[in-house]
C-alpha positions as CSV (number, residue, x, y, z in Angstrom):
1,M,0.0,0.0,0.0
2,S,2.9,2.4,0.7
3,G,3.9,2.2,-2.9
4,Y,0.7,4.1,-3.8
5,G,1.7,7.0,-1.5
6,P,3.4,9.2,-4.1
7,F,0.5,8.6,-6.6
8,L,-2.2,9.4,-4.0
9,R,-0.4,12.6,-3.0
10,R,-0.3,13.7,-6.7
11,L,-3.9,12.6,-7.4
12,P,-5.5,16.0,-6.4
13,L,-3.1,17.8,-8.8
14,V,-3.8,15.3,-11.6
15,L,-7.5,15.7,-11.2
16,G,-7.2,19.4,-11.0
17,V,-5.2,19.6,-14.3
18,A,-7.6,17.2,-16.0
19,T,-10.6,19.2,-14.9
20,A,-9.0,22.4,-16.0
21,A,-8.1,20.9,-19.4
22,Y,-11.7,19.6,-19.9
23,A,-13.2,23.0,-18.9
24,A,-10.8,25.0,-21.1
25,V,-10.5,22.8,-24.2
26,V,-12.8,19.8,-24.4
27,R,-16.1,21.2,-23.0
28,P,-16.3,24.4,-25.2
29,R,-15.8,22.2,-28.3
30,T,-18.5,19.7,-27.4
31,L,-21.0,22.5,-26.6
32,R,-20.6,24.0,-30.1
33,W,-19.6,20.9,-32.1
34,G,-19.8,21.6,-35.9
35,A,-21.2,25.1,-35.4
36,T,-19.6,28.3,-36.6
37,S,-19.0,31.2,-34.3
38,D,-21.9,33.1,-35.8
39,E,-24.3,30.1,-35.4
40,A,-23.2,29.7,-31.7
41,A,-23.6,33.3,-30.9
42,R,-26.8,34.3,-32.7
43,A,-30.2,34.4,-31.0
44,L,-32.6,31.8,-32.4
45,P,-36.3,31.3,-32.3
46,G,-37.3,29.5,-29.1
47,D,-34.5,31.0,-27.0
48,D,-37.0,33.2,-25.3
49,L,-38.9,30.2,-23.9
50,I,-36.0,29.8,-21.4
51,P,-35.2,33.5,-20.5
52,Y,-32.9,32.8,-17.6
53,A,-31.0,29.8,-19.0
54,D,-28.0,28.5,-17.0
55,G,-26.9,26.2,-19.8
56,Q,-26.8,26.2,-23.6
57,S,-25.2,24.3,-26.5
58,T,-25.3,24.9,-30.2
59,M,-24.3,22.0,-32.6
60,A,-24.6,21.9,-36.3
61,T,-24.2,19.8,-39.5
62,T,-24.9,20.0,-43.2
63,L,-27.6,17.6,-44.5
64,P,-27.5,16.4,-48.2
65,A,-31.1,17.6,-49.0
66,R,-33.2,20.7,-49.0
67,P,-34.9,21.9,-45.8
68,E,-38.3,20.7,-47.0
69,E,-37.1,17.1,-47.2
70,A,-35.1,17.3,-43.9
71,W,-38.2,18.7,-42.2
72,R,-40.2,15.6,-43.0
73,W,-37.8,13.4,-41.0
74,L,-37.7,15.8,-38.0
75,Q,-41.5,16.2,-37.6
76,Q,-42.1,12.5,-37.4
77,M,-39.7,12.0,-34.4
78,G,-41.0,10.6,-31.1
79,F,-41.5,7.3,-29.3
80,N,-44.1,5.1,-30.9
81,R,-43.4,7.2,-34.0
82,A,-40.1,7.4,-36.0
83,G,-37.9,7.4,-33.0
84,W,-35.0,9.9,-32.6
85,Y,-32.5,8.6,-35.2
86,S,-29.8,8.3,-32.5
87,W,-28.6,5.4,-30.4
88,D,-31.9,3.4,-30.3
89,L,-30.8,1.2,-27.4
90,L,-30.4,4.3,-25.3
91,D,-33.4,6.5,-26.3
92,H,-35.8,4.2,-28.1
93,F,-35.8,1.1,-26.0
94,G,-34.1,-0.8,-28.7
95,Q,-36.7,-0.2,-31.4
96,P,-35.1,0.9,-34.7
97,S,-35.7,4.4,-35.8
98,A,-37.6,4.8,-39.0
99,K,-35.7,4.6,-42.3
100,K,-38.5,6.0,-44.4
101,I,-41.1,8.8,-44.3
102,V,-44.4,7.8,-42.8
103,P,-47.4,9.8,-44.1
104,E,-49.5,9.6,-40.9
105,W,-46.7,11.3,-38.9
106,Q,-46.4,14.3,-41.2
107,D,-48.8,16.7,-39.5
108,L,-47.1,17.8,-36.4
109,K,-48.9,20.6,-34.5
110,K,-47.9,23.1,-31.9
111,G,-48.7,21.7,-28.4
112,Q,-48.5,18.1,-29.6
113,R,-46.8,15.7,-27.2
114,L,-44.0,13.5,-28.5
115,E,-43.6,10.7,-26.0
116,T,-40.2,9.6,-24.7
117,V,-41.1,6.4,-22.9
118,P,-43.4,3.4,-23.7
119,S,-45.8,4.4,-20.9
120,G,-46.3,7.9,-22.2
121,M,-45.5,9.3,-18.8
122,T,-42.9,11.7,-20.1
123,W,-42.7,13.6,-23.3
124,F,-41.5,16.6,-25.3
125,T,-44.0,19.2,-26.2
126,A,-43.8,20.8,-29.7
127,A,-43.5,24.4,-28.4
128,L,-42.8,26.0,-31.8
129,V,-43.6,24.5,-35.2
130,D,-42.7,26.6,-38.2
131,P,-42.1,24.3,-41.2
132,P,-39.6,23.9,-42.8
133,R,-37.5,26.2,-40.7
134,T,-37.9,25.7,-36.9
135,L,-39.0,22.9,-34.6
136,V,-38.6,23.6,-30.9
137,L,-39.3,20.7,-28.4
138,R,-39.6,21.5,-24.7
139,A,-39.4,19.2,-21.7
140,D,-40.1,20.2,-18.1
141,L,-39.4,17.6,-15.4
142,R,-39.6,17.7,-11.6
143,F,-37.2,15.8,-9.4
144,P,-36.8,13.2,-7.9
145,S,-40.0,11.8,-9.6
146,G,-38.9,12.7,-13.2
147,R,-42.5,13.6,-14.0
148,P,-43.5,16.5,-16.2
149,F,-44.9,19.8,-14.7
150,D,-46.5,22.9,-16.1
151,P,-43.7,25.6,-16.4
152,L,-46.4,28.3,-16.2
153,H,-47.6,27.1,-12.8
154,W,-46.3,29.1,-9.9
155,P,-44.5,28.4,-7.7
156,P,-42.3,25.9,-9.6
157,P,-41.1,22.7,-8.0
158,K,-38.2,22.9,-5.6
159,A,-36.1,20.7,-7.8
160,Y,-36.7,20.7,-11.6
161,T,-35.2,21.0,-15.0
162,D,-36.8,23.0,-17.8
163,G,-35.3,23.0,-21.3
164,I,-35.6,23.1,-25.1
165,W,-34.2,21.0,-27.9
166,A,-34.5,23.2,-31.0
167,F,-33.9,22.4,-34.7
168,H,-33.2,25.2,-37.1
169,L,-33.0,24.6,-40.8
170,E,-31.5,26.9,-43.4
171,S,-30.9,26.5,-47.1
172,A,-27.3,25.8,-48.0
173,P,-25.4,25.6,-51.4
174,G,-26.0,22.6,-53.5
175,D,-29.6,21.9,-52.5
176,S,-28.4,21.1,-49.0
177,T,-29.5,22.1,-45.5
178,R,-27.6,23.7,-42.6
179,L,-29.1,22.1,-39.5
180,V,-28.4,24.0,-36.3
181,V,-29.5,22.3,-33.0
182,R,-29.7,24.4,-29.9
183,T,-30.3,23.2,-26.3
184,R,-31.1,25.7,-23.7
185,G,-32.1,25.0,-20.1
186,R,-32.3,26.0,-16.5
187,S,-32.5,23.8,-13.4
188,T,-32.6,23.9,-9.6
189,P,-31.0,23.3,-7.1
190,R,-28.2,24.7,-9.2
191,P,-25.1,23.4,-7.3
192,L,-26.4,19.8,-7.6
193,M,-27.7,20.1,-11.1
194,R,-24.5,21.8,-12.3
195,I,-22.7,18.6,-11.4
196,V,-25.3,16.5,-13.1
197,D,-25.0,18.6,-16.3
198,L,-21.2,18.3,-16.4
199,V,-21.0,14.6,-15.6
200,F,-24.0,13.3,-17.4
201,G,-26.2,15.8,-19.3
202,E,-23.7,17.5,-21.5
203,P,-21.7,14.4,-22.5
204,A,-24.9,12.4,-23.1
205,H,-26.3,15.1,-25.4
206,F,-23.1,15.3,-27.3
207,I,-23.0,11.5,-27.9
208,M,-26.7,11.3,-28.9
209,Q,-26.7,14.5,-31.0
210,T,-23.7,13.6,-33.1
211,R,-25.2,10.1,-33.7
212,Q,-28.5,11.7,-34.8
213,F,-26.6,14.0,-37.2
214,R,-24.8,11.0,-38.7
215,N,-28.0,9.0,-39.1
216,L,-30.0,12.0,-40.6
217,R,-27.2,12.5,-43.2
218,T,-27.3,8.8,-44.1
219,R,-31.1,8.7,-44.4
220,L,-31.3,11.9,-46.5
221,G,-28.3,10.9,-48.6
222,T,-29.9,7.6,-49.4
223,N,-33.2,9.1,-50.1
224,T,-31.7,11.8,-52.4
225,S,-29.8,9.2,-54.3
226,A,-32.9,7.1,-54.8
227,Q,-34.9,10.1,-56.1
228,T,-32.0,11.0,-58.5
229,R,-32.1,7.4,-59.9
230,E,-35.8,7.5,-60.3
231,S,-35.7,10.9,-62.1
232,A,-32.9,9.6,-64.4
233,G,-35.0,6.4,-65.2
234,S,-38.1,8.4,-66.0
């Protein structure tokens, strides 16, 4: 055991350096993965739903299709719908996300609930629906129950998280789409939730969002190629 003495004495220093490096280098990059400085800095529709946010991220990618086509995939998201196009074992209970457009899921309305669990006990609310430009999903959860609450009800729960997951689509050169995804939230008690965000929330979002970007690019690329072959054949 005595052989570990020098290591244990250095452990606080090692952890401190690692934490500082993560805060200074790694974390800023994950919070704006793929986004330009302008995209990360600009105000976007839906930001005002969380006016006193204590956390925000802006990630982006370019999709190989026009906004109208990309929108069709986004508006059919949800459990018992198309899924989330991410890691299905983690966010869709192992059910594969849709690989095609389903007509009955193509009429998303403001205020509609997109369930996140099989029981339907938790959900995102479509807080802003402006096709084919903006889709803002909102989730409000009390703790420790993890049950939704009405953010307009006063007073709010003693422990809660309130946030948005927003998708913004813009036309890009070559009939492509620039997809900018912003998360913005607030939570309390802040000292505890800050730790939860750093250790779990932010890394989990990065992992899931980058996977969703990849799968959306694949789906849209495959669909665009199929349409091009059909047009050539006709």
